[in-house]
Jmol script that loads the backbone (N, CA, C; Angstrom):
load data "model"
ATOM      1  N   UNK A   1      94.161 -85.492  -4.273  1.00  0.00           N
ATOM      2  CA  UNK A   1      94.418 -86.693  -3.396  1.00  0.00           C
ATOM      3  C   UNK A   1      93.379 -87.674  -3.454  1.00  0.00           C
ATOM      4  N   UNK A   2      93.704 -88.987  -3.658  1.00  0.00           N
ATOM      5  CA  UNK A   2      92.612 -89.975  -3.569  1.00  0.00           C
ATOM      6  C   UNK A   2      92.728 -90.768  -2.270  1.00  0.00           C
ATOM      7  N   UNK A   3      91.542 -90.763  -1.539  1.00  0.00           N
ATOM      8  CA  UNK A   3      91.532 -91.505  -0.305  1.00  0.00           C
ATOM      9  C   UNK A   3      90.311 -92.576  -0.555  1.00  0.00           C
ATOM     10  N   UNK A   4      90.620 -93.739  -0.015  1.00  0.00           N
ATOM     11  CA  UNK A   4      89.507 -94.819  -0.226  1.00  0.00           C
ATOM     12  C   UNK A   4      88.411 -94.760   0.771  1.00  0.00           C
ATOM     13  N   UNK A   5      88.154 -93.573   1.230  1.00  0.00           N
ATOM     14  CA  UNK A   5      87.062 -93.373   2.167  1.00  0.00           C
ATOM     15  C   UNK A   5      86.654 -91.766   2.101  1.00  0.00           C
ATOM     16  N   UNK A   6      85.450 -91.549   2.712  1.00  0.00           N
ATOM     17  CA  UNK A   6      85.002 -90.229   2.768  1.00  0.00           C
ATOM     18  C   UNK A   6      85.554 -89.517   3.971  1.00  0.00           C
ATOM     19  N   UNK A   7      85.754 -88.141   3.703  1.00  0.00           N
ATOM     20  CA  UNK A   7      86.110 -87.398   4.943  1.00  0.00           C
ATOM     21  C   UNK A   7      85.077 -86.406   5.339  1.00  0.00           C
ATOM     22  N   UNK A   8      85.011 -86.014   6.429  1.00  0.00           N
ATOM     23  CA  UNK A   8      83.950 -85.112   6.983  1.00  0.00           C
ATOM     24  C   UNK A   8      84.544 -83.940   7.498  1.00  0.00           C
ATOM     25  N   UNK A   9      84.019 -82.726   7.128  1.00  0.00           N
ATOM     26  CA  UNK A   9      84.454 -81.448   7.636  1.00  0.00           C
ATOM     27  C   UNK A   9      83.258 -80.898   8.446  1.00  0.00           C
ATOM     28  N   UNK A  10      83.515 -80.426   9.561  1.00  0.00           N
ATOM     29  CA  UNK A  10      82.508 -79.897  10.516  1.00  0.00           C
ATOM     30  C   UNK A  10      82.778 -78.404  11.025  1.00  0.00           C
ATOM     31  N   UNK A  11      83.046 -77.574  10.110  1.00  0.00           N
ATOM     32  CA  UNK A  11      83.437 -76.202  10.364  1.00  0.00           C
ATOM     33  C   UNK A  11      82.683 -75.492  11.269  1.00  0.00           C
ATOM     34  N   UNK A  12      81.308 -75.681  11.231  1.00  0.00           N
ATOM     35  CA  UNK A  12      80.292 -75.012  12.118  1.00  0.00           C
ATOM     36  C   UNK A  12      80.038 -75.668  13.447  1.00  0.00           C
ATOM     37  N   UNK A  13      80.747 -76.769  13.638  1.00  0.00           N
ATOM     38  CA  UNK A  13      80.678 -77.668  14.852  1.00  0.00           C
ATOM     39  C   UNK A  13      79.271 -78.253  15.043  1.00  0.00           C
ATOM     40  N   UNK A  14      78.410 -78.332  14.027  1.00  0.00           N
ATOM     41  CA  UNK A  14      77.114 -78.932  13.995  1.00  0.00           C
ATOM     42  C   UNK A  14      77.179 -80.462  14.417  1.00  0.00           C
ATOM     43  N   UNK A  15      77.931 -81.185  13.791  1.00  0.00           N
ATOM     44  CA  UNK A  15      77.952 -82.606  14.327  1.00  0.00           C
ATOM     45  C   UNK A  15      78.681 -82.817  15.584  1.00  0.00           C
ATOM     46  N   UNK A  16      79.665 -82.090  15.929  1.00  0.00           N
ATOM     47  CA  UNK A  16      80.288 -82.122  17.254  1.00  0.00           C
ATOM     48  C   UNK A  16      79.370 -81.807  18.269  1.00  0.00           C
ATOM     49  N   UNK A  17      78.620 -80.777  18.092  1.00  0.00           N
ATOM     50  CA  UNK A  17      77.584 -80.356  19.027  1.00  0.00           C
ATOM     51  C   UNK A  17      76.423 -81.405  19.195  1.00  0.00           C
ATOM     52  N   UNK A  18      75.860 -81.884  18.109  1.00  0.00           N
ATOM     53  CA  UNK A  18      74.773 -82.782  18.054  1.00  0.00           C
ATOM     54  C   UNK A  18      75.060 -84.105  18.774  1.00  0.00           C
ATOM     55  N   UNK A  19      76.382 -84.553  18.579  1.00  0.00           N
ATOM     56  CA  UNK A  19      76.818 -85.800  19.186  1.00  0.00           C
ATOM     57  C   UNK A  19      77.452 -85.671  20.542  1.00  0.00           C
ATOM     58  N   UNK A  20      77.597 -84.344  20.938  1.00  0.00           N
ATOM     59  CA  UNK A  20      78.184 -83.977  22.181  1.00  0.00           C
ATOM     60  C   UNK A  20      79.707 -84.766  22.190  1.00  0.00           C
ATOM     61  N   UNK A  21      80.398 -84.460  21.226  1.00  0.00           N
ATOM     62  CA  UNK A  21      81.831 -84.952  21.114  1.00  0.00           C
ATOM     63  C   UNK A  21      82.706 -84.238  22.080  1.00  0.00           C
ATOM     64  N   UNK A  22      83.777 -84.908  22.585  1.00  0.00           N
ATOM     65  CA  UNK A  22      84.625 -84.331  23.585  1.00  0.00           C
ATOM     66  C   UNK A  22      85.445 -83.191  23.021  1.00  0.00           C
ATOM     67  N   UNK A  23      85.433 -82.230  23.764  1.00  0.00           N
ATOM     68  CA  UNK A  23      86.211 -80.913  23.158  1.00  0.00           C
ATOM     69  C   UNK A  23      87.078 -80.251  24.349  1.00  0.00           C
ATOM     70  N   UNK A  24      87.868 -79.419  23.988  1.00  0.00           N
ATOM     71  CA  UNK A  24      88.648 -78.702  24.839  1.00  0.00           C
ATOM     72  C   UNK A  24      89.026 -77.336  24.439  1.00  0.00           C
ATOM     73  N   UNK A  25      89.327 -76.319  25.226  1.00  0.00           N
ATOM     74  CA  UNK A  25      89.420 -74.927  24.713  1.00  0.00           C
ATOM     75  C   UNK A  25      90.829 -74.453  25.278  1.00  0.00           C
ATOM     76  N   UNK A  26      91.548 -73.795  24.214  1.00  0.00           N
ATOM     77  CA  UNK A  26      92.880 -73.205  24.544  1.00  0.00           C
ATOM     78  C   UNK A  26      92.642 -71.711  24.123  1.00  0.00           C
ATOM     79  N   UNK A  27      92.954 -70.871  25.046  1.00  0.00           N
ATOM     80  CA  UNK A  27      92.835 -69.379  24.730  1.00  0.00           C
ATOM     81  C   UNK A  27      91.612 -68.945  23.892  1.00  0.00           C
ATOM     82  N   UNK A  28      90.396 -69.442  24.255  1.00  0.00           N
ATOM     83  CA  UNK A  28      89.173 -69.056  23.631  1.00  0.00           C
ATOM     84  C   UNK A  28      88.941 -69.769  22.289  1.00  0.00           C
ATOM     85  N   UNK A  29      89.894 -70.688  21.900  1.00  0.00           N
ATOM     86  CA  UNK A  29      89.594 -71.477  20.669  1.00  0.00           C
ATOM     87  C   UNK A  29      89.305 -72.863  21.033  1.00  0.00           C
ATOM     88  N   UNK A  30      88.185 -73.469  20.400  1.00  0.00           N
ATOM     89  CA  UNK A  30      87.593 -74.823  20.749  1.00  0.00           C
ATOM     90  C   UNK A  30      88.220 -75.774  19.692  1.00  0.00           C
ATOM     91  N   UNK A  31      88.522 -76.921  20.265  1.00  0.00           N
ATOM     92  CA  UNK A  31      89.132 -77.997  19.494  1.00  0.00           C
ATOM     93  C   UNK A  31      88.452 -79.316  19.915  1.00  0.00           C
ATOM     94  N   UNK A  32      88.362 -80.294  18.964  1.00  0.00           N
ATOM     95  CA  UNK A  32      87.888 -81.581  19.289  1.00  0.00           C
ATOM     96  C   UNK A  32      89.008 -82.352  19.768  1.00  0.00           C
ATOM     97  N   UNK A  33      88.642 -83.311  20.760  1.00  0.00           N
ATOM     98  CA  UNK A  33      89.777 -84.210  21.338  1.00  0.00           C
ATOM     99  C   UNK A  33      90.007 -85.278  20.097  1.00  0.00           C
ATOM    100  N   UNK A  34      90.956 -85.939  20.265  1.00  0.00           N
ATOM    101  CA  UNK A  34      91.332 -86.867  19.222  1.00  0.00           C
ATOM    102  C   UNK A  34      90.427 -88.133  19.452  1.00  0.00           C
ATOM    103  N   UNK A  35      89.750 -88.367  18.237  1.00  0.00           N
ATOM    104  CA  UNK A  35      88.887 -89.619  18.221  1.00  0.00           C
ATOM    105  C   UNK A  35      88.663 -89.977  16.800  1.00  0.00           C
ATOM    106  N   UNK A  36      88.164 -91.232  16.674  1.00  0.00           N
ATOM    107  CA  UNK A  36      87.873 -91.711  15.320  1.00  0.00           C
ATOM    108  C   UNK A  36      86.439 -92.318  15.279  1.00  0.00           C
ATOM    109  N   UNK A  37      85.608 -91.974  14.355  1.00  0.00           N
ATOM    110  CA  UNK A  37      84.283 -92.539  14.217  1.00  0.00           C
ATOM    111  C   UNK A  37      84.413 -93.412  13.033  1.00  0.00           C
ATOM    112  N   UNK A  38      83.959 -94.729  13.150  1.00  0.00           N
ATOM    113  CA  UNK A  38      83.763 -95.622  12.123  1.00  0.00           C
ATOM    114  C   UNK A  38      82.397 -95.610  11.755  1.00  0.00           C
ATOM    115  N   UNK A  39      82.105 -95.037  10.538  1.00  0.00           N
ATOM    116  CA  UNK A  39      80.787 -94.891   9.983  1.00  0.00           C
ATOM    117  C   UNK A  39      80.552 -95.780   8.793  1.00  0.00           C
ATOM    118  N   UNK A  40      79.385 -96.396   8.692  1.00  0.00           N
ATOM    119  CA  UNK A  40      79.022 -97.167   7.562  1.00  0.00           C
ATOM    120  C   UNK A  40      77.682 -96.891   7.254  1.00  0.00           C
ATOM    121  N   UNK A  41      77.263 -96.614   6.080  1.00  0.00           N
ATOM    122  CA  UNK A  41      75.934 -96.323   5.583  1.00  0.00           C
ATOM    123  C   UNK A  41      75.184 -95.278   6.519  1.00  0.00           C
ATOM    124  N   UNK A  42      75.994 -94.264   6.950  1.00  0.00           N
ATOM    125  CA  UNK A  42      75.405 -93.135   7.614  1.00  0.00           C
ATOM    126  C   UNK A  42      75.241 -93.578   9.143  1.00  0.00           C
ATOM    127  N   UNK A  43      75.701 -94.678   9.696  1.00  0.00           N
ATOM    128  CA  UNK A  43      75.509 -95.181  10.915  1.00  0.00           C
ATOM    129  C   UNK A  43      76.880 -95.221  11.765  1.00  0.00           C
ATOM    130  N   UNK A  44      76.979 -94.666  12.903  1.00  0.00           N
ATOM    131  CA  UNK A  44      78.155 -94.818  13.616  1.00  0.00           C
ATOM    132  C   UNK A  44      78.337 -96.269  14.166  1.00  0.00           C
ATOM    133  N   UNK A  45      79.268 -96.944  13.728  1.00  0.00           N
ATOM    134  CA  UNK A  45      79.472 -98.309  14.189  1.00  0.00           C
ATOM    135  C   UNK A  45      80.371 -98.536  15.262  1.00  0.00           C
ATOM    136  N   UNK A  46      81.376 -97.696  15.407  1.00  0.00           N
ATOM    137  CA  UNK A  46      82.356 -97.746  16.638  1.00  0.00           C
ATOM    138  C   UNK A  46      83.023 -96.418  16.612  1.00  0.00           C
ATOM    139  N   UNK A  47      83.329 -96.142  18.029  1.00  0.00           N
ATOM    140  CA  UNK A  47      84.009 -94.870  18.401  1.00  0.00           C
ATOM    141  C   UNK A  47      85.387 -95.361  18.900  1.00  0.00           C
ATOM    142  N   UNK A  48      86.466 -94.767  18.648  1.00  0.00           N
ATOM    143  CA  UNK A  48      87.777 -94.980  19.126  1.00  0.00           C
ATOM    144  C   UNK A  48      88.057 -93.666  20.063  1.00  0.00           C
ATOM    145  N   UNK A  49      87.889 -93.770  21.288  1.00  0.00           N
ATOM    146  CA  UNK A  49      88.122 -92.643  22.189  1.00  0.00           C
ATOM    147  C   UNK A  49      88.168 -93.305  23.710  1.00  0.00           C
ATOM    148  N   UNK A  50      89.131 -92.790  24.389  1.00  0.00           N
ATOM    149  CA  UNK A  50      90.267 -92.008  24.044  1.00  0.00           C
ATOM    150  C   UNK A  50      91.236 -92.605  23.322  1.00  0.00           C
ATOM    151  N   UNK A  51      92.110 -91.898  22.454  1.00  0.00           N
ATOM    152  CA  UNK A  51      93.178 -92.428  21.663  1.00  0.00           C
ATOM    153  C   UNK A  51      94.439 -92.444  22.681  1.00  0.00           C
ATOM    154  N   UNK A  52      94.473 -93.750  23.433  1.00  0.00           N
ATOM    155  CA  UNK A  52      95.517 -93.856  24.300  1.00  0.00           C
ATOM    156  C   UNK A  52      95.698 -95.445  24.604  1.00  0.00           C
ATOM    157  N   UNK A  53      96.814 -95.968  24.616  1.00  0.00           N
ATOM    158  CA  UNK A  53      98.127 -95.150  24.295  1.00  0.00           C
ATOM    159  C   UNK A  53      98.165 -94.931  22.822  1.00  0.00           C
ATOM    160  N   UNK A  54      98.726 -93.893  22.394  1.00  0.00           N
ATOM    161  CA  UNK A  54      98.689 -93.557  20.962  1.00  0.00           C
ATOM    162  C   UNK A  54      99.637 -94.454  20.133  1.00  0.00           C
ATOM    163  N   UNK A  55     100.696 -95.081  20.783  1.00  0.00           N
ATOM    164  CA  UNK A  55     101.440 -95.991  20.010  1.00  0.00           C
ATOM    165  C   UNK A  55     100.696 -97.304  19.709  1.00  0.00           C
ATOM    166  N   UNK A  56      99.569 -97.596  20.368  1.00  0.00           N
ATOM    167  CA  UNK A  56      98.901 -98.756  19.977  1.00  0.00           C
ATOM    168  C   UNK A  56      97.522 -98.507  19.281  1.00  0.00           C
ATOM    169  N   UNK A  57      97.276 -97.247  18.985  1.00  0.00           N
ATOM    170  CA  UNK A  57      95.999 -96.912  18.363  1.00  0.00           C
ATOM    171  C   UNK A  57      95.788 -97.485  16.934  1.00  0.00           C
ATOM    172  N   UNK A  58      96.759 -97.262  16.003  1.00  0.00           N
ATOM    173  CA  UNK A  58      96.745 -97.928  14.670  1.00  0.00           C
ATOM    174  C   UNK A  58      96.490 -99.434  14.718  1.00  0.00           C
ATOM    175  N   UNK A  59      97.097-100.092  15.547  1.00  0.00           N
ATOM    176  CA  UNK A  59      96.757-101.524  15.584  1.00  0.00           C
ATOM    177  C   UNK A  59      95.468-101.823  16.075  1.00  0.00           C
ATOM    178  N   UNK A  60      94.765-100.986  17.035  1.00  0.00           N
ATOM    179  CA  UNK A  60      93.471-101.363  17.418  1.00  0.00           C
ATOM    180  C   UNK A  60      92.543-101.013  16.314  1.00  0.00           C
ATOM    181  N   UNK A  61      92.819 -99.937  15.465  1.00  0.00           N
ATOM    182  CA  UNK A  61      91.945 -99.604  14.296  1.00  0.00           C
ATOM    183  C   UNK A  61      91.865-100.777  13.383  1.00  0.00           C
ATOM    184  N   UNK A  62      93.164-101.165  12.969  1.00  0.00           N
ATOM    185  CA  UNK A  62      93.355-102.269  11.933  1.00  0.00           C
ATOM    186  C   UNK A  62      92.733-103.623  12.377  1.00  0.00           C
ATOM    187  N   UNK A  63      92.762-103.832  13.766  1.00  0.00           N
ATOM    188  CA  UNK A  63      92.093-105.119  14.268  1.00  0.00           C
ATOM    189  C   UNK A  63      90.581-105.006  14.177  1.00  0.00           C
ATOM    190  N   UNK A  64      90.081-103.759  14.397  1.00  0.00           N
ATOM    191  CA  UNK A  64      88.690-103.542  14.269  1.00  0.00           C
ATOM    192  C   UNK A  64      88.091-103.677  12.771  1.00  0.00           C
ATOM    193  N   UNK A  65      88.758-103.031  11.958  1.00  0.00           N
ATOM    194  CA  UNK A  65      88.634-103.122  10.511  1.00  0.00           C
ATOM    195  C   UNK A  65      88.629-104.605  10.105  1.00  0.00           C
ATOM    196  N   UNK A  66      89.652-105.348  10.439  1.00  0.00           N
ATOM    197  CA  UNK A  66      89.701-106.730  10.041  1.00  0.00           C
ATOM    198  C   UNK A  66      88.601-107.604  10.604  1.00  0.00           C
ATOM    199  N   UNK A  67      88.230-107.296  11.702  1.00  0.00           N
ATOM    200  CA  UNK A  67      87.088-108.069  12.509  1.00  0.00           C
ATOM    201  C   UNK A  67      85.651-107.675  11.997  1.00  0.00           C
ATOM    202  N   UNK A  68      85.512-106.485  11.327  1.00  0.00           N
ATOM    203  CA  UNK A  68      84.281-105.951  10.947  1.00  0.00           C
ATOM    204  C   UNK A  68      84.208-105.539   9.431  1.00  0.00           C
ATOM    205  N   UNK A  69      84.497-106.453   8.497  1.00  0.00           N
ATOM    206  CA  UNK A  69      84.418-106.102   7.150  1.00  0.00           C
ATOM    207  C   UNK A  69      83.165-105.611   6.675  1.00  0.00           C
ATOM    208  N   UNK A  70      83.174-104.928   5.643  1.00  0.00           N
ATOM    209  CA  UNK A  70      81.980-104.332   5.142  1.00  0.00           C
ATOM    210  C   UNK A  70      81.264-105.435   4.244  1.00  0.00           C
TER     211      UNK A  70
END
end "model"
wireframe off; spacefill off
backbone 0.3
color backbone group
């Protein structure tokens, strides 16, 4: 699969713990709450959180990307 951007995996929760990202637990399993980090050149430029209302989320991201070209 080709994606026009890099993906990040944090299987050991290193980034989540370092950034104190919002999490929740269900039956002893930890999960990240839904959020999006806009990262450029290794720097967090913007955080979308909370993702609410979900039906408007994609438009918010598209607006931010349009207003903040690389």
